[in-house]
PyMOL commands that place a pseudoatom at each C-alpha (Angstrom):
pseudoatom trace, name=CA, resn=MET, resi=1, chain=A, elem=C, hetatm=0, pos=[23.649, -11.440, 5.807]
pseudoatom trace, name=CA, resn=ILE, resi=2, chain=A, elem=C, hetatm=0, pos=[21.342, -9.168, 3.869]
pseudoatom trace, name=CA, resn=THR, resi=3, chain=A, elem=C, hetatm=0, pos=[18.651, -11.036, 1.984]
pseudoatom trace, name=CA, resn=ILE, resi=4, chain=A, elem=C, hetatm=0, pos=[17.026, -9.363, -0.978]
pseudoatom trace, name=CA, resn=SER, resi=5, chain=A, elem=C, hetatm=0, pos=[14.558, -11.050, -3.279]
pseudoatom trace, name=CA, resn=CYS, resi=6, chain=A, elem=C, hetatm=0, pos=[15.100, -10.343, -6.938]
pseudoatom trace, name=CA, resn=THR, resi=7, chain=A, elem=C, hetatm=0, pos=[13.159, -11.864, -9.798]
pseudoatom trace, name=CA, resn=THR, resi=8, chain=A, elem=C, hetatm=0, pos=[14.303, -9.633, -12.672]
pseudoatom trace, name=CA, resn=ASN, resi=9, chain=A, elem=C, hetatm=0, pos=[18.079, -10.135, -12.306]
pseudoatom trace, name=CA, resn=PRO, resi=10, chain=A, elem=C, hetatm=0, pos=[19.035, -12.772, -9.715]
pseudoatom trace, name=CA, resn=GLY, resi=11, chain=A, elem=C, hetatm=0, pos=[22.743, -12.505, -10.640]
pseudoatom trace, name=CA, resn=ALA, resi=12, chain=A, elem=C, hetatm=0, pos=[22.841, -8.809, -9.762]
pseudoatom trace, name=CA, resn=CYS, resi=13, chain=A, elem=C, hetatm=0, pos=[21.194, -9.519, -6.406]
pseudoatom trace, name=CA, resn=SER, resi=14, chain=A, elem=C, hetatm=0, pos=[23.739, -12.248, -5.663]
pseudoatom trace, name=CA, resn=ASP, resi=15, chain=A, elem=C, hetatm=0, pos=[26.560, -9.839, -6.519]
pseudoatom trace, name=CA, resn=PHE, resi=16, chain=A, elem=C, hetatm=0, pos=[25.052, -7.180, -4.254]
pseudoatom trace, name=CA, resn=GLN, resi=17, chain=A, elem=C, hetatm=0, pos=[24.663, -9.642, -1.375]
pseudoatom trace, name=CA, resn=ALA, resi=18, chain=A, elem=C, hetatm=0, pos=[28.261, -10.825, -1.822]
pseudoatom trace, name=CA, resn=CYS, resi=19, chain=A, elem=C, hetatm=0, pos=[29.507, -7.219, -1.862]
pseudoatom trace, name=CA, resn=THR, resi=20, chain=A, elem=C, hetatm=0, pos=[27.657, -6.270, 1.324]
pseudoatom trace, name=CA, resn=SER, resi=21, chain=A, elem=C, hetatm=0, pos=[28.935, -9.405, 3.010]
pseudoatom trace, name=CA, resn=ASP, resi=22, chain=A, elem=C, hetatm=0, pos=[32.535, -8.746, 1.896]
pseudoatom trace, name=CA, resn=CYS, resi=23, chain=A, elem=C, hetatm=0, pos=[32.278, -5.178, 3.224]
pseudoatom trace, name=CA, resn=GLY, resi=24, chain=A, elem=C, hetatm=0, pos=[30.863, -6.348, 6.564]
pseudoatom trace, name=CA, resn=LEU, resi=25, chain=A, elem=C, hetatm=0, pos=[27.599, -4.455, 6.105]
pseudoatom trace, name=CA, resn=VAL, resi=26, chain=A, elem=C, hetatm=0, pos=[24.465, -5.400, 8.013]
pseudoatom trace, name=CA, resn=ASP, resi=27, chain=A, elem=C, hetatm=0, pos=[20.870, -4.276, 7.609]
pseudoatom trace, name=CA, resn=LEU, resi=28, chain=A, elem=C, hetatm=0, pos=[19.822, -1.915, 10.420]
pseudoatom trace, name=CA, resn=GLY, resi=29, chain=A, elem=C, hetatm=0, pos=[16.232, -3.084, 10.242]
pseudoatom trace, name=CA, resn=PHE, resi=30, chain=A, elem=C, hetatm=0, pos=[13.431, -0.540, 10.511]
pseudoatom trace, name=CA, resn=VAL, resi=31, chain=A, elem=C, hetatm=0, pos=[10.466, 0.743, 12.469]
pseudoatom trace, name=CA, resn=GLY, resi=32, chain=A, elem=C, hetatm=0, pos=[7.181, 1.561, 10.776]
pseudoatom trace, name=CA, resn=TRP, resi=33, chain=A, elem=C, hetatm=0, pos=[5.178, 0.235, 7.880]
pseudoatom trace, name=CA, resn=LEU, resi=34, chain=A, elem=C, hetatm=0, pos=[6.664, -2.864, 6.230]
pseudoatom trace, name=CA, resn=PHE, resi=35, chain=A, elem=C, hetatm=0, pos=[6.731, -1.359, 2.728]
pseudoatom trace, name=CA, resn=THR, resi=36, chain=A, elem=C, hetatm=0, pos=[8.273, 1.864, 1.380]
pseudoatom trace, name=CA, resn=TRP, resi=37, chain=A, elem=C, hetatm=0, pos=[6.690, 1.979, -2.081]
pseudoatom trace, name=CA, resn=ARG, resi=38, chain=A, elem=C, hetatm=0, pos=[3.297, 1.258, -3.564]
pseudoatom trace, name=CA, resn=ARG, resi=39, chain=A, elem=C, hetatm=0, pos=[1.551, 1.423, -6.903]
pseudoatom trace, name=CA, resn=GLY, resi=40, chain=A, elem=C, hetatm=0, pos=[-2.049, 0.318, -6.794]
pseudoatom trace, name=CA, resn=ASN, resi=41, chain=A, elem=C, hetatm=0, pos=[-2.143, -3.056, -5.023]
pseudoatom trace, name=CA, resn=LEU, resi=42, chain=A, elem=C, hetatm=0, pos=[1.593, -3.679, -5.509]
pseudoatom trace, name=CA, resn=VAL, resi=43, chain=A, elem=C, hetatm=0, pos=[3.806, -2.875, -2.500]
pseudoatom trace, name=CA, resn=GLU, resi=44, chain=A, elem=C, hetatm=0, pos=[7.574, -3.312, -1.991]
pseudoatom trace, name=CA, resn=ARG, resi=45, chain=A, elem=C, hetatm=0, pos=[10.264, -2.516, 0.564]
pseudoatom trace, name=CA, resn=LEU, resi=46, chain=A, elem=C, hetatm=0, pos=[12.755, -0.653, -1.630]
pseudoatom trace, name=CA, resn=ASP, resi=47, chain=A, elem=C, hetatm=0, pos=[14.778, 1.234, 0.985]
pseudoatom trace, name=CA, resn=ARG, resi=48, chain=A, elem=C, hetatm=0, pos=[17.278, -0.244, 3.411]
pseudoatom trace, name=CA, resn=ALA, resi=49, chain=A, elem=C, hetatm=0, pos=[19.826, 1.195, 5.798]
pseudoatom trace, name=CA, resn=LEU, resi=50, chain=A, elem=C, hetatm=0, pos=[23.177, -0.590, 5.924]
pseudoatom trace, name=CA, resn=SER, resi=51, chain=A, elem=C, hetatm=0, pos=[26.059, -0.111, 8.332]
pseudoatom trace, name=CA, resn=ASN, resi=52, chain=A, elem=C, hetatm=0, pos=[29.294, -1.740, 9.355]
pseudoatom trace, name=CA, resn=MET, resi=53, chain=A, elem=C, hetatm=0, pos=[30.065, -2.765, 12.943]
pseudoatom trace, name=CA, resn=ASP, resi=54, chain=A, elem=C, hetatm=0, pos=[32.163, 0.346, 13.661]
pseudoatom trace, name=CA, resn=TRP, resi=55, chain=A, elem=C, hetatm=0, pos=[29.207, 2.566, 12.772]
pseudoatom trace, name=CA, resn=HIS, resi=56, chain=A, elem=C, hetatm=0, pos=[26.818, 0.370, 14.766]
pseudoatom trace, name=CA, resn=ILE, resi=57, chain=A, elem=C, hetatm=0, pos=[29.086, 0.615, 17.838]
pseudoatom trace, name=CA, resn=LYS, resi=58, chain=A, elem=C, hetatm=0, pos=[29.267, 4.408, 17.447]
pseudoatom trace, name=CA, resn=PHE, resi=59, chain=A, elem=C, hetatm=0, pos=[25.466, 4.724, 17.113]
pseudoatom trace, name=CA, resn=PRO, resi=60, chain=A, elem=C, hetatm=0, pos=[23.988, 1.774, 19.064]
pseudoatom trace, name=CA, resn=GLU, resi=61, chain=A, elem=C, hetatm=0, pos=[20.570, 3.428, 19.425]
pseudoatom trace, name=CA, resn=ALA, resi=62, chain=A, elem=C, hetatm=0, pos=[20.171, 4.271, 15.745]
pseudoatom trace, name=CA, resn=CYS, resi=63, chain=A, elem=C, hetatm=0, pos=[16.709, 3.668, 14.360]
pseudoatom trace, name=CA, resn=PHE, resi=64, chain=A, elem=C, hetatm=0, pos=[15.713, 3.635, 10.678]
pseudoatom trace, name=CA, resn=ARG, resi=65, chain=A, elem=C, hetatm=0, pos=[12.086, 4.737, 10.323]
pseudoatom trace, name=CA, resn=HIS, resi=66, chain=A, elem=C, hetatm=0, pos=[9.640, 4.345, 7.471]
pseudoatom trace, name=CA, resn=LEU, resi=67, chain=A, elem=C, hetatm=0, pos=[7.407, 7.403, 7.730]
pseudoatom trace, name=CA, resn=PRO, resi=68, chain=A, elem=C, hetatm=0, pos=[3.796, 7.536, 6.477]
pseudoatom trace, name=CA, resn=MET, resi=69, chain=A, elem=C, hetatm=0, pos=[3.195, 8.026, 2.757]
pseudoatom trace, name=CA, resn=LEU, resi=70, chain=A, elem=C, hetatm=0, pos=[1.443, 11.285, 2.073]
pseudoatom trace, name=CA, resn=LYS, resi=71, chain=A, elem=C, hetatm=0, pos=[1.123, 12.554, -1.506]
pseudoatom trace, name=CA, resn=THR, resi=72, chain=A, elem=C, hetatm=0, pos=[3.564, 10.230, -3.222]
pseudoatom trace, name=CA, resn=ASP, resi=73, chain=A, elem=C, hetatm=0, pos=[3.972, 6.536, -3.941]
pseudoatom trace, name=CA, resn=HIS, resi=74, chain=A, elem=C, hetatm=0, pos=[7.143, 6.429, -1.836]
pseudoatom trace, name=CA, resn=SER, resi=75, chain=A, elem=C, hetatm=0, pos=[7.454, 6.454, 1.945]
pseudoatom trace, name=CA, resn=PRO, resi=76, chain=A, elem=C, hetatm=0, pos=[9.860, 9.041, 3.378]
pseudoatom trace, name=CA, resn=ILE, resi=77, chain=A, elem=C, hetatm=0, pos=[12.619, 7.557, 5.518]
pseudoatom trace, name=CA, resn=CYS, resi=78, chain=A, elem=C, hetatm=0, pos=[14.328, 8.925, 8.610]
pseudoatom trace, name=CA, resn=LEU, resi=79, chain=A, elem=C, hetatm=0, pos=[17.536, 7.798, 10.270]
pseudoatom trace, name=CA, resn=GLN, resi=80, chain=A, elem=C, hetatm=0, pos=[17.331, 8.670, 13.970]
pseudoatom trace, name=CA, resn=LEU, resi=81, chain=A, elem=C, hetatm=0, pos=[20.756, 8.339, 15.611]
pseudoatom trace, name=CA, resn=SER, resi=82, chain=A, elem=C, hetatm=0, pos=[19.609, 8.212, 19.233]
pseudoatom trace, name=CA, resn=SER, resi=83, chain=A, elem=C, hetatm=0, pos=[16.429, 7.403, 21.103]
pseudoatom trace, name=CA, resn=ASN, resi=84, chain=A, elem=C, hetatm=0, pos=[16.478, 10.941, 22.543]
pseudoatom trace, name=CA, resn=ALA, resi=85, chain=A, elem=C, hetatm=0, pos=[16.426, 12.567, 19.121]
pseudoatom trace, name=CA, resn=SER, resi=86, chain=A, elem=C, hetatm=0, pos=[13.193, 14.151, 18.044]
pseudoatom trace, name=CA, resn=ILE, resi=87, chain=A, elem=C, hetatm=0, pos=[12.175, 15.932, 14.912]
pseudoatom trace, name=CA, resn=ASN, resi=88, chain=A, elem=C, hetatm=0, pos=[12.310, 19.658, 15.541]
pseudoatom trace, name=CA, resn=ARG, resi=89, chain=A, elem=C, hetatm=0, pos=[9.358, 21.113, 13.657]
pseudoatom trace, name=CA, resn=GLY, resi=90, chain=A, elem=C, hetatm=0, pos=[10.540, 24.679, 14.308]
pseudoatom trace, name=CA, resn=ARG, resi=91, chain=A, elem=C, hetatm=0, pos=[13.685, 24.382, 12.199]
pseudoatom trace, name=CA, resn=ARG, resi=92, chain=A, elem=C, hetatm=0, pos=[14.035, 24.107, 8.443]
pseudoatom trace, name=CA, resn=LEU, resi=93, chain=A, elem=C, hetatm=0, pos=[14.664, 20.647, 7.058]
pseudoatom trace, name=CA, resn=PHE, resi=94, chain=A, elem=C, hetatm=0, pos=[18.064, 19.895, 5.592]
pseudoatom trace, name=CA, resn=ARG, resi=95, chain=A, elem=C, hetatm=0, pos=[17.984, 19.759, 1.803]
pseudoatom trace, name=CA, resn=PHE, resi=96, chain=A, elem=C, hetatm=0, pos=[20.742, 18.052, -0.174]
pseudoatom trace, name=CA, resn=VAL, resi=97, chain=A, elem=C, hetatm=0, pos=[21.588, 19.502, -3.576]
pseudoatom trace, name=CA, resn=VAL, resi=98, chain=A, elem=C, hetatm=0, pos=[23.345, 17.037, -5.888]
pseudoatom trace, name=CA, resn=ALA, resi=99, chain=A, elem=C, hetatm=0, pos=[25.314, 19.897, -7.472]
pseudoatom trace, name=CA, resn=TRP, resi=100, chain=A, elem=C, hetatm=0, pos=[27.213, 20.255, -4.174]
pseudoatom trace, name=CA, resn=LEU, resi=101, chain=A, elem=C, hetatm=0, pos=[29.080, 17.073, -5.125]
pseudoatom trace, name=CA, resn=THR, resi=102, chain=A, elem=C, hetatm=0, pos=[30.769, 18.966, -7.958]
pseudoatom trace, name=CA, resn=HIS, resi=103, chain=A, elem=C, hetatm=0, pos=[32.108, 21.727, -5.693]
pseudoatom trace, name=CA, resn=PRO, resi=104, chain=A, elem=C, hetatm=0, pos=[35.935, 21.536, -5.711]
pseudoatom trace, name=CA, resn=ASP, resi=105, chain=A, elem=C, hetatm=0, pos=[36.129, 21.679, -1.893]
pseudoatom trace, name=CA, resn=PHE, resi=106, chain=A, elem=C, hetatm=0, pos=[33.215, 19.307, -1.184]
pseudoatom trace, name=CA, resn=ASP, resi=107, chain=A, elem=C, hetatm=0, pos=[35.295, 16.430, 0.257]
pseudoatom trace, name=CA, resn=ASN, resi=108, chain=A, elem=C, hetatm=0, pos=[37.246, 18.766, 2.554]
pseudoatom trace, name=CA, resn=MET, resi=109, chain=A, elem=C, hetatm=0, pos=[34.057, 20.382, 3.856]
pseudoatom trace, name=CA, resn=VAL, resi=110, chain=A, elem=C, hetatm=0, pos=[32.497, 16.997, 4.628]
pseudoatom trace, name=CA, resn=ASN, resi=111, chain=A, elem=C, hetatm=0, pos=[35.658, 15.760, 6.345]
pseudoatom trace, name=CA, resn=ARG, resi=112, chain=A, elem=C, hetatm=0, pos=[35.767, 18.890, 8.545]
pseudoatom trace, name=CA, resn=CYS, resi=113, chain=A, elem=C, hetatm=0, pos=[32.225, 18.172, 9.757]
for i in range(1, 113): cmd.bond("trace and resi %d" % i, "trace and resi %d" % (i + 1))
show_as sticks, trace
zoom trace
């Protein structure tokens, strides 16, 4: 079960926890600093990686990493699918453009990959 503390809207958190449980989702855990966001002395873990058992069986070595905060109040995150994977500094990073979602052939392109 995924446990999330919520003081502003406990009902919404209960609904979210029930939904993740109904869908068979589990928290992947993480490696790195405990928190992913900070403002002054306030710190929180805002980001989580969830998966179902089929995904976990397909990627048993997956590792969700909280990377160091640099010039922002939010920690970058990295999902590493295998222990052999390394970040290739010589290649350009993948950038996701939200407008791609509106492309008429978007779903077909994703399914082909």
